[in-house]
FISEMI-477462 format. One record per residue (C-alpha): residue number from 1; residue in one letter; x, y, z. Coordinates in nm, 2 decimals, decimal comma. Example, Ala and Ser with C-alpha at 12.3 -4.5 7.8 and 13.67 -1.06 7.14 Angstrom:
2
+-----+------+--------+--------+--------+
| pos | code |     c1 |     c2 |     c3 |
+-----+------+--------+--------+--------+
|   1 |    A |   1,23 |  -0,45 |   0,78 |
|   2 |    S |   1,37 |  -0,11 |   0,71 |
+-----+------+--------+--------+--------+
REM end
This chain:
80
+-----+------+--------+--------+--------+
| pos | code |     c1 |     c2 |     c3 |
+-----+------+--------+--------+--------+
|   1 |    M |   3,47 |   1,77 |   3,30 |
|   2 |    E |   3,22 |   2,01 |   3,14 |
|   3 |    S |   3,16 |   1,81 |   2,84 |
|   4 |    S |   3,11 |   1,47 |   3,05 |
|   5 |    E |   2,84 |   1,64 |   3,21 |
|   6 |    N |   2,68 |   1,77 |   2,90 |
|   7 |    K |   2,66 |   1,42 |   2,74 |
|   8 |    E |   2,51 |   1,27 |   3,04 |
|   9 |    N |   2,24 |   1,55 |   3,02 |
|  10 |    H |   2,21 |   1,53 |   2,65 |
|  11 |    F |   1,98 |   1,24 |   2,49 |
|  12 |    D |   2,18 |   1,06 |   2,25 |
|  13 |    F |   1,96 |   0,84 |   2,02 |
|  14 |    F |   2,25 |   0,59 |   1,94 |
|  15 |    E |   2,36 |   0,53 |   2,31 |
|  16 |    Q |   1,97 |   0,42 |   2,40 |
|  17 |    G |   2,05 |   0,07 |   2,24 |
|  18 |    H |   1,97 |   0,14 |   1,86 |
|  19 |    P |   2,22 |  -0,02 |   1,64 |
|  20 |    I |   2,42 |   0,26 |   1,45 |
|  21 |    S |   2,38 |   0,26 |   1,07 |
|  22 |    S |   2,49 |   0,48 |   0,80 |
|  23 |    L |   2,29 |   0,68 |   0,57 |
|  24 |    Q |   2,37 |   0,47 |   0,29 |
|  25 |    Q |   2,26 |   0,15 |   0,46 |
|  26 |    N |   1,97 |   0,31 |   0,55 |
|  27 |    F |   1,90 |   0,45 |   0,19 |
|  28 |    S |   1,99 |   0,10 |   0,04 |
|  29 |    K |   1,75 |  -0,09 |   0,28 |
|  30 |    F |   1,48 |   0,16 |   0,20 |
|  31 |    R |   1,54 |   0,10 |  -0,19 |
|  32 |    K |   1,53 |  -0,25 |  -0,14 |
|  33 |    E |   1,19 |  -0,26 |   0,04 |
|  34 |    R |   1,04 |  -0,01 |  -0,21 |
|  35 |    H |   1,17 |  -0,23 |  -0,49 |
|  36 |    D |   1,00 |  -0,54 |  -0,32 |
|  37 |    K |   0,69 |  -0,41 |  -0,27 |
|  38 |    F |   0,68 |  -0,28 |  -0,60 |
|  39 |    K |   0,75 |  -0,64 |  -0,71 |
|  40 |    F |   0,50 |  -0,77 |  -0,50 |
|  41 |    Q |   0,22 |  -0,52 |  -0,64 |
|  42 |    Q |   0,33 |  -0,63 |  -1,01 |
|  43 |    Y |   0,25 |  -0,98 |  -0,90 |
|  44 |    L |  -0,08 |  -0,91 |  -0,77 |
|  45 |    K |  -0,17 |  -0,73 |  -1,07 |
|  46 |    S |  -0,09 |  -0,99 |  -1,28 |
|  47 |    A |  -0,23 |  -1,27 |  -1,10 |
|  48 |    H |  -0,55 |  -1,07 |  -1,03 |
|  49 |    Q |  -0,61 |  -1,01 |  -1,43 |
|  50 |    F |  -0,88 |  -1,14 |  -1,63 |
|  51 |    D |  -0,96 |  -1,21 |  -2,00 |
|  52 |    R |  -1,22 |  -0,94 |  -2,04 |
|  53 |    T |  -1,27 |  -1,05 |  -2,41 |
|  54 |    T |  -1,45 |  -1,40 |  -2,30 |
|  55 |    K |  -1,80 |  -1,41 |  -2,39 |
|  56 |    E |  -1,83 |  -1,56 |  -2,01 |
|  57 |    F |  -1,67 |  -1,26 |  -1,86 |
|  58 |    K |  -1,91 |  -1,02 |  -2,07 |
|  59 |    S |  -2,21 |  -1,24 |  -1,96 |
|  60 |    F |  -2,11 |  -1,24 |  -1,58 |
|  61 |    L |  -2,06 |  -0,86 |  -1,61 |
|  62 |    R |  -2,39 |  -0,81 |  -1,77 |
|  63 |    S |  -2,55 |  -0,99 |  -1,51 |
|  64 |    K |  -2,39 |  -0,83 |  -1,24 |
|  65 |    F |  -2,49 |  -0,49 |  -1,40 |
|  66 |    V |  -2,85 |  -0,61 |  -1,42 |
|  67 |    E |  -2,86 |  -0,73 |  -1,06 |
|  68 |    T |  -2,74 |  -0,37 |  -0,94 |
|  69 |    A |  -2,98 |  -0,17 |  -1,15 |
|  70 |    K |  -3,27 |  -0,40 |  -1,00 |
|  71 |    N |  -3,18 |  -0,28 |  -0,65 |
|  72 |    Y |  -3,25 |   0,05 |  -0,76 |
|  73 |    L |  -3,61 |  -0,01 |  -0,91 |
|  74 |    G |  -3,83 |   0,25 |  -0,73 |
|  75 |    V |  -3,56 |   0,46 |  -0,59 |
|  76 |    P |  -3,71 |   0,84 |  -0,70 |
|  77 |    Y |  -3,47 |   1,01 |  -0,92 |
|  78 |    A |  -3,45 |   1,33 |  -0,72 |
|  79 |    Q |  -3,66 |   1,46 |  -0,44 |
|  80 |    K |  -3,91 |   1,71 |  -0,55 |
+-----+------+--------+--------+--------+
REM end
């Protein structure tokens, strides 16, 4: 009788409608999610790579640098 009273007063995570899963199942699920995330990141890296050796890309980068540098014309190097 005493043990049933303790069970009623004791909060049990698994009795609150959460599915019971083992440590191995949780770990395998974690590994699969982590693997999928890694594969997706590798895909994104490969999809966004440019050929940085072409003249067009270098020209684009140069023009971008020059435009950014023009924004800083007139800005003092340091306060006196």
